[in-house]
Structures are given as structure tokens and as C-alpha cells.
N, C-alpha and C positions, 0 to 999 in steps of 0.2 A: 170613117176613119177606123183603121185597124186598132184594136185595143190590146193586142198581144204584144207585150214588151218584156224586157228582162225584169222590170219591176212587178208586173202582174204575174209573171211566171213565178217569181220568188214568193209572192203572197200566196199563190195557189199551192206551191210546194210546202209552205209553212201552215197550210190549212187555215188561213186567215179569211174571215168573212169580209168581203168588200164589194163595192159597186163602182162602176166606172161612169164618168160623166165627161162629155166633151163640150168644148166651147170654141168660139172663133178667136184663135190666137192672133194678136196684133204684133207683128215683128217690130213695129215702131214704138210700141208701148214702153214707157219708162219703168214701170213697176209691174212686173208680170203677175205677182200674187194679187195685187189690188185689182188689176184688170180681170183676172180669173174670178175673183169674188163678185165683182160687179156683173160680169157676163152670166154667172150662174145664179145671181140673186141671193148670195150667201153673205153672212157677216164676215168681214175681214179677219176677225179673231178665229174663225173656223177654217179659213183657207190658209194653210201654212206654207211657208217658203222653205226651201232647202238650200242652204248655203255651204260652200266649202271654204274652210279657213285653215290657217296653219297655226298650231300652238307649238312654240319653241321649235319652229321649222318643220314640224310633222303635220301632214294633212289630217283634218277632222271634218266631220259633218255636223252641222247644227240645223235644227228645225224650230222655227218660231212663226208666230202669226204674221201675216202679210202686212199688217199695219204697224208693226213694231220694228225697232232697230236693235241689233245685237250690241251688247256692251262687251268690247274686246277684253276688258279687265275681268268681267264675270265669265266669259268664255274660257279664258286662260285658267282661271281658278277651277272651273268645272272639270277641266281635264288635268288638273294638277300641275299646270305649267306656270311660267312666269310672264310670257307675253303671247299675244295673239294678233293676227292680222288676216284680212281677207286674202284668199288665194287668187292670183291673177287668172282671168277667164280661160286663156288657152291651157293653163296647167290644170285647172279644175275640170275642164272638158276631157283632157287626156286621162286624168286619174279616174274619173267616174265612168267614162264611156258615153256620157250624155252631153247634148248641146245645152248651153245656158238657155233658160226658158223651158227646158224639159228635164232638168236634173231631178231625179227621184232619190229619196233616201234608201230605197230598196233596189236590189239588182245591179248595184254598181260593179264596175270591173273588178275592183278590190274593195272589200268591206272595210270601211273606215270607222274608227271610234266615233260614236254618235251621241249627241246630247239633244234631248227634247226639252224645250222651254216648259217649265212647270205650269205656266198658265194654260197650256193646251189641255191639261187634265181636267180643267173646269168645264170643258165643252162636252156635250153628249156625243158628238161625232166631229170629225175633222176631215179635211181634204188635203191631200198632198199630191204632188205631181206624179203622174203614172208612168213617166219615162219617155214622154213625147210632148212636144209643144201642143197645147190645146187638149191634153188628156189629164184628168184628175181622178184620183181614187178616193172614195169615201169609206172611212173605217173608224172604229173607236180609237180614242187616244191610247188606251191601254194596249190594244192590238198593234198600234203603230210602234209603241215603245218595245213591245216584245219582238215584233218582226224585224226591227232594226238593231236589237240589242242595245238600245239607247239607255243611257243614264238620264235622269231627270233633274234639272236644276233651273233656278231663275237666272236666265242669261240675257234678259233684255235691259235696255237702258232705262 
């Protein structure tokens, strides 16, 4: 599998140290992050999912552990908004330039305001999607926050 994607290019351009890891993506899998964690033998708290939501109608990117659910009330508050909802899949794909199951917080078509769940900072390293189904990048949570320009807040239920 080719590991050169807009996400890995963005990390290289930002001089971020990272490693790539591939796994067999199951298009029928219900929870991509949990599938990735299991396939790579990693704790779900270290394999983060990237979700695209809308806060007061504007797209945002949220990053949280694959075994956690986002609290829309906390997501709205993290971005200084009143309400939040998940973005419909076709719109999320159009905005990011990635297919669901391969959405990365880096290298998106348009850089979105981003929030990293605070719990990720408790991990020595994390994985996020590398911009392609079946591709993950391993990096420090601090480097992830810096590379994405993410704010950090408790956004899980």
C-alpha cells in the first residue's frame, strides 16, 4: 500500500516525526477505529478517530479515542458555539477530500478548526488515520495537536 497521502505530506512539511502502519481495512466494519485498533493490536484509547461535525452550521474536525463517543454539547462548547451535530457523510467527504474510513485530521482540502479530546494527551503515542483506508500514522499527541492546530478540550460523553 502506498503511504504517500496529503496527510503524510502535511506531516513531513511540518517536520513532524511519525511512523506509518497499515492494516486490512474491512469496508463492512461498523466501527473503523475499533477495527483498526484490533487489527494493529493497540488499545482503542490510542487509536483515534477523526470526525467531521458542524458547530452552529460551520464544519469542524474532532479527534477522539475510537472507543469513545463525542458529546455534542461539549463539542459545541469547545468551539464556542451553541449547537453541534455530526456532518452528513457526503458533505464530510467533500469538505475534507477523504473518503469515510480514511478521513485524516491532516492534509484536508480545507483546514478546519480542530479539537483534540484531552484524554489523548494521557497516551505516550497515538494513531490517527493517514488519509487512506487501512493506513494509520503513529505520533505523539502533542505533535498531533501542533500539526493540526488543534485546541484541546474534554469532548467525550
